[in-house]
SERO-827554 format. One record per residue: residue number from 1; residue in three letters; x, y, z of N, C-alpha, C in turn. Coordinates in steps of 0.001 Angstrom, whole numbers. Atoms other than C-alpha are relative to their C-alpha. Example, Ala and Ser with C-alpha at 12.3 -4.5 7.8 and 13.67 -1.06 7.14 Angstrom:
<rolums>
ROLUM, 1, ALA, 890, -1190, 0, 12300, -4500, 7800, 900, 1200, 0
ROLUM, 2, SER, -820, -1190, -60, 13670, -1060, 7140, -770, 1090, 730
</rolums>
This chain:
<rolums>
ROLUM, 1, UNK, 1148, -439, -794, 11099, 9783, -45859, -1041, -1122, 39
ROLUM, 2, UNK, 1015, 1026, -133, 8409, 7489, -44545, -1212, 330, -861
ROLUM, 3, UNK, 1148, -227, 882, 5420, 7016, -46824, -1153, 644, 757
ROLUM, 4, UNK, 1111, -600, -752, 2936, 7850, -44058, 301, 1438, 361
ROLUM, 5, UNK, -380, -1385, -273, 4909, 10989, -43217, -253, 863, -1240
ROLUM, 6, UNK, 225, -718, 1262, 4814, 12057, -46870, -1505, 198, -226
ROLUM, 7, UNK, 1456, -92, 177, 1067, 11323, -46963, -581, 1072, 915
ROLUM, 8, UNK, 482, -1006, -953, 467, 13444, -43853, 354, 1403, -476
ROLUM, 9, UNK, -431, -1307, 500, 2471, 16323, -45345, -831, 404, -1216
ROLUM, 10, UNK, 826, -299, 1173, 526, 16074, -48610, -1401, 434, 419
ROLUM, 11, UNK, 1328, -368, -489, -2757, 16206, -46661, 15, 1411, 561
ROLUM, 12, UNK, -126, -1339, -582, -1556, 19281, -44788, 63, 1053, -1095
ROLUM, 13, UNK, -137, -988, 1075, -595, 21060, -48008, -1335, 266, -678
ROLUM, 14, UNK, 1315, -182, 614, -4109, 20496, -49345, -918, 812, 908
ROLUM, 15, UNK, 924, -628, -947, -5870, 21700, -46184, 470, 1384, 430
ROLUM, 16, UNK, -497, -1258, -568, -3608, 24470, -44875, 1153, 565, -813
ROLUM, 17, UNK, -1099, -670, 696, -1611, 26753, -47175, 937, 671, 1000
ROLUM, 18, UNK, -974, -522, -960, 1602, 27856, -45471, 168, 1504, -170
ROLUM, 19, UNK, -74, -1451, 60, 968, 31577, -45053, 485, 575, 1322
ROLUM, 20, UNK, -327, -546, -1315, 1201, 32206, -41323, 878, -968, 780
ROLUM, 21, UNK, -815, 857, -861, 3783, 30907, -38824, -873, -931, 834
ROLUM, 22, UNK, 890, 842, -808, 872, 29630, -36724, -500, -1188, -815
ROLUM, 23, UNK, 441, 1098, 861, -290, 27557, -39683, 1095, -1055, -122
ROLUM, 24, UNK, -1129, 941, 71, 3183, 26017, -39970, 103, -807, 1285
ROLUM, 25, UNK, -83, 683, -1293, 3218, 25200, -36255, -1131, -1012, 133
ROLUM, 26, UNK, 1159, 882, -84, -276, 23731, -36418, 211, -1216, -899
ROLUM, 27, UNK, -250, 1093, 933, 721, 21645, -39438, 1043, -964, 561
ROLUM, 28, UNK, -1054, 837, -577, 3873, 20402, -37715, -550, -847, 1139
ROLUM, 29, UNK, 591, 744, -1115, 1909, 19411, -34619, -924, -1089, -516
ROLUM, 30, UNK, 903, 984, 590, -655, 17654, -36790, 789, -1197, -530
ROLUM, 31, UNK, -834, 1071, 548, 2046, 15671, -38586, 595, -847, 1120
ROLUM, 32, UNK, -573, 728, -1128, 3709, 14757, -35294, -1054, -874, 666
ROLUM, 33, UNK, 1060, 771, -645, 397, 13632, -33825, -410, -1184, -871
ROLUM, 34, UNK, 340, 1089, 910, -380, 11559, -36932, 1036, -1119, 100
ROLUM, 35, UNK, -1067, 995, -98, 3001, 9825, -36715, -18, -659, 1372
ROLUM, 36, UNK, 1, 516, -1361, 2685, 9432, -32955, -1142, -992, 202
ROLUM, 37, UNK, 1139, 897, -136, -713, 7754, -33310, 346, -1422, -428
ROLUM, 38, UNK, -422, 1320, 461, 1046, 4886, -35067, 790, -723, 1088
ROLUM, 39, UNK, -839, 654, -1002, 3443, 4282, -32185, 35, 703, 1340
ROLUM, 40, UNK, -289, -634, -1283, 4513, 6712, -29470, -1157, 854, 502
ROLUM, 41, UNK, 1128, -747, -560, 1606, 7895, -27316, 470, 1275, 694
ROLUM, 42, UNK, -532, -1203, -638, 3814, 10375, -25448, 140, 1123, -1019
ROLUM, 43, UNK, -126, -993, 1057, 4454, 12158, -28735, -1356, 600, -345
ROLUM, 44, UNK, 1342, -492, 311, 713, 12412, -29375, -463, 976, 1071
ROLUM, 45, UNK, 400, -882, -1096, 124, 13949, -25949, 733, 1332, -101
ROLUM, 46, UNK, -778, -1229, 124, 2902, 16462, -26544, -458, 843, -1172
ROLUM, 47, UNK, 414, -734, 1195, 1581, 17396, -29984, -1325, 724, 216
ROLUM, 48, UNK, 1304, -617, -250, -1840, 18260, -28573, 98, 1264, 831
ROLUM, 49, UNK, -147, -1166, -879, -455, 20936, -26253, -53, 1275, -822
</rolums>
């Protein structure tokens, strides 16, 4: 696993406890947007939807 991906997941676990499905989706979109910000801009646009 990429170190920045692991860091993003660790940040999510601190901020949003995984209780609701919506929280999981929001966390996944956040992680995707964080990773996309490093490279793929299309991924960032898709994660914001």
